[in-house]
N, C-alpha and C positions, 0 to 999 in steps of 0.2 A: 503494499499500499504506500504510495508516494504522495498522495495528497494529504494535507493536515486540515482536519474540519475544525470549525470554530463551533464551540458547544456552551450553552447556558444552562444553569441549574435554576428552577423556580421551586422554592421550598427548601430552605437550608436547616432542617430539623434532623432528627434521629436517623431516618433512611437515607437521607442525602449523605450525611457524614458517616454512616455505618456502612453502606454498601456502594452508592453510585460513585462518590468522589474519590475514595481510596483506590477503587478499580480502574476508574477512568484515568487518574493520574499516572497510572502505569503504562498506559497506552503511548506509543510515539507518533500516533496520527490524529491526536486530539489536543486541542487547546481549550482549557475552560476559561472563557473570556468574560462572563457575566454571571453574577449571582443576585438572586432576588428573593427576599423575604420580607413579610409585613413587620417582622421585628428586626430592625436595620442592623443592630450589632451582630445578629447571627449570620447575615450575609457578609458583613465585613470580617468576621472571624473564618468563615468558610474561604473567602477569597484570599485571605492572608495565608492559609495553609494549602490551598489547592489551585489557586488561580494563576493564570498565565501573568507575564509581566503587564502591567497597565489595566488588568481587569476591572471591570466596572460593576458597581453595586447599585441595586435598584430596590425600592420598596413597592413599585408598581409594574406588575408584569406586562401591562399594556405598553408602557414606555419602553421596556427592554425589547419587546417584539418588533419595534419600529427600526431597529438596528439591521440593516440589510446584510451586514457581514455575518450574523450568527446564522448557521445552517442546521443545528440540531438543538432541540430543547428538551430537557428531561423534566417532568412534573412529579414533584415530590411533596405535595400538598395534602390536606385532608380529602377524604373521598368526595365530599359534596362540591368540590372545586375542579376535580379532574377533568371533567367534560368540557366546561366553558374555557379553561386555560389551554387544554389540548387542541380545541377546535379553532381557537383564536390563533394559535401557533401554527397549526396546519394552514390556515387561511392566510398567514403571513409568509408561507412559503417555507416553512421549517419541517424536518422531519421530527417525529415525537416518539419518545419513550414515557409512558406514564406508568406511575406505580400502580401495583394491585390495590384493590379490584379496579377494573377498567372504569367504573363509575358507580355513583351511589344507586342508580336505577339503570334498568334494562333499556328505558326510552333514551336515557342520557348516553348510554353505551352505543345504542344504535346511531345517535347523532354523530358520535366520533367516527364510526365506519362509514357513513356517508360522506363526512368531512374529509376523511382520508382518500376516498375515492374520488371526490370532487377536485381535490388540490393536486392528485398525482404523487403526493408526498407519502413516506412511509410512516407507519404507525405500529408500535408495539406496546406491550403490557409487562410489567416486571414480574413475571411468573419465574423467579430464579431457581426453584426447586427442580425444573426440568434439566438444570445443568449439573446437577450432582453425579458423581461416578455411579452410584446405584441406579438412579433414574436413566442414565445414558445407556448402561448395559441393558437394563430390562426393556428399554424402548427398542433397541436392536433385537432383542429375542422376540418382541411382539411383532415388529415389523417383518421379521423373517418368518413369521407364522409358527413359531416353535411351540406356542401354547395353543395353537388351533384357534377355533372360534370362541373368543371370550364372551361369555354370555351372563357371567355374574361378577361383580366387583365390589369392594368396600373402599370408600375413601375416608381415611382416618385423620382427625385433627382434634385430639383430646389431651387436655392438660387437667392434672388433678387439681392444683391450685396455682395458677399463674396468670391472674387478671392483671392486665396493663394499666396502671393507675396514673399514667402521665398523659400529657397531650389531651386529645380529644376523644380517645379510644372508648369512654363510656358514655359519650354523648350521641344519642340517636340521630339528632337533627344533623350533625356534621358527618357522621359516619355512615348512617343508613343501617346500622345493626351493630351486633357484637361479634362473637367469635365465629359465627357463620360466614360473615362477609370479610373477617379479618384473617383467619386461618383456615377456615372451612374452604375459602375460595382457592387456596393453594392445593389443598388435597383433591378438590374437584378438578381443578385444571390438570393435575398430575394424571388422574384416572382417565379423564376423557382422551388425553393426549395418547396413553398407552393403548385404549382401545380405537383410536383413530375414528371416533364416532361422535358426531356433533349434531344428532338428530333425536332430540328428546321428544317423547309423545305426552306423558303425563307424570305429574310430580304431586307427591303427598308429603306434607311436612308438619312437624311439630316444634314449637320452641318454649322455652322455660325461664322463668324468673324465680327459682326455688332457693338458691343460695345467695343471691345478690343483695338481698336486704339484711344480711346478718352483720351484726357489729364486730369489730375487733377480729375479723376472720383471718385465719392463717392464709398467707399469700407470699409468693415468691418476691413480690415487690412491696410488702408491707400492706396492711389493711386497707380496704377500699372504703370509700365513703358511700354508704347505701343511698344517701340523697342524690348523688350524682351518677348512680348507676342505672341509667335509663335504657340499656340495651339488654337483650337476653343474655343468660350465662351459660346456656346450652341451646342447641338447635340440631334436629335431625331430619333427614329427608330419604325418600325412596323414589327414585326416577327409573321410570320405564322408557326405554329408546324405542325408535320406530321399528327396529329389527328384533325387538323382544328382549334385548339385553337389559338386565337390572342393575342398578347401582344404589348402593346404600351408603348415604354420607352422614358421618357422625362428627360433631364438632361441639367443644365446650372449652371455656376457661377454667371453670370450677365445677367438679364432678366428683362424687364419691366412687372411685374406681382406683384399681391399681394397673389397669390396661391404659397406659399413657403412650400416645403416639402422634406424631405431628408431621403433616405433609408427607404422609405415606399411603400406599394402596395395597391392597390384596386383590388379586386376580384368579379367576377360574375359568379355564377354557377347556375344550374338548380333548386337547393333547397334553395339557399340563396346567400347572398353576404356579403362582409366584406370590411372595410377600416381602415387605420390607421391615418387618417387626423385629428381627433380630439379625441385622445385616440383610443382604439379598438372598433369598432362598428360593429354589426351584423345587417344584415336587411333580411327580407323575407316576405313571406305571410302565415297567419294562419287562417283557417276557414273563408276564404274570405275577410280577413282584412290584410292589410300590418302593419308591425311591425319593430321598430328599437330598439335594444337593445345595451346599453352602458356597456361593460366589466369593472367591478371594479377589477382592477389589485393589489390594495393595501389590499384588504379585504380577509384574510385567505388563500391568494394563496401561492404555493410554487414553487421553481424551476422545470423546466420541466422534468429534468433528475433523480435526486434523492433526492429531498426535502430540498436542502439547499438554503437560501436566500442569494444571493451575486451579485455583479455587472456582467454586461454582460462580461467584459473582465476577470474578475476573473473565472467565469464559463467557458469561452472559452479556458482558460488555464488549468484549472483542468481537463476538459473533453478530451483534447489533451493528457494530462500525462496519464489519465485513459485508453485511447484507446491503447497507447504504453503499459502499464502495463498489461493490459487485452488481449492484441493481437487482438484487434477488428479494425473495419474500423473507421477512424475519422468521426465526424460529417459532416465536409466539405471533400469530397472525391476528389482526384486530376481529376478524369473523369468529376465530376461535374464542377470543376472550369474551365476545359478546354473548355467546352461548352459556359460558360460565355465569355471567351477570343474569342472564334471562332465568336460569335454573335457581339461583339463589333467591332472586326475587319471587319466584314461584313457590319456593318452601316457606318463605316469610308470609305470602298470601294465604297458602293452604293453612298454615298455622292459625291466622286469624279467623278465617271462615269455617275451618273445619271440613272443608271440601278439597277434593282432588282438583289440580289445575291442568287443564289441557292446553298444549302449546301447538 
């Protein structure tokens, strides 16, 4: 890659500093030239750590988007602003990576898909769990047909007590929901990608506020404030696809369980099965005997795409820039991310109405 792209970050909080900026800084074909945050000192701090010489700082993303030299924009803001900022950036002629979930609502996600098509610019969503070594290897097996027809799957996003108490995670107005839209979205994206199936037919869902109102609760990040906990603490869904395949999605920030798994899936196909619960395990039947194989992901393996060993975040950013540079589809397409948002919204709707939602 000979071209060096000028990139801007909108939203300089935890996900920008924890994932996007450190990985982008390692790439030699990117200059991070603009930083925007409604809290100005956060933008200045990020610019000081990761910015190119002369990087600019903004508090208004609309002003940032008027800079014609910026070619790529990463949107790292709360869920309710993903759509408006991404659409404005696409219409300003920028390629866009939005953090997950794609948008707060399926309607907004569709608006983003439409804007990308109108503009001719690339749009992707930050589903970084696709880039883990176990995910990459399992995707290879699925794509090669080694599990056969995958007709049953489970998407796991369960924490025992790990409610995020900072930022706006507990604010339904800003986020659109709790663990379902926060971590369930990763597990669902991963599962749909493994099945390569984006045609849901009907969704049945439930959500709960069973533990959210407890005072002084045990929690990885300290007790939450029940008065501010306006989103669900758990949500579950069953999705039946057009081809008859069934997906069960489980998500929770706080649940009385010892079965803790996050951004993982279990797959059952006609020729074999797989799960990510204890490393990557493949199971099946061979010559009238059952077998279980544990995949050693540390021995002699290379990254899924082109042989480099790197973190999932590093690979995510590198493959995104490669898609722009080579004018190919990003690994996470906007159409795929839209289906994730569509299913999540259907689970919430089904939970409220007590009825199945047909898509």
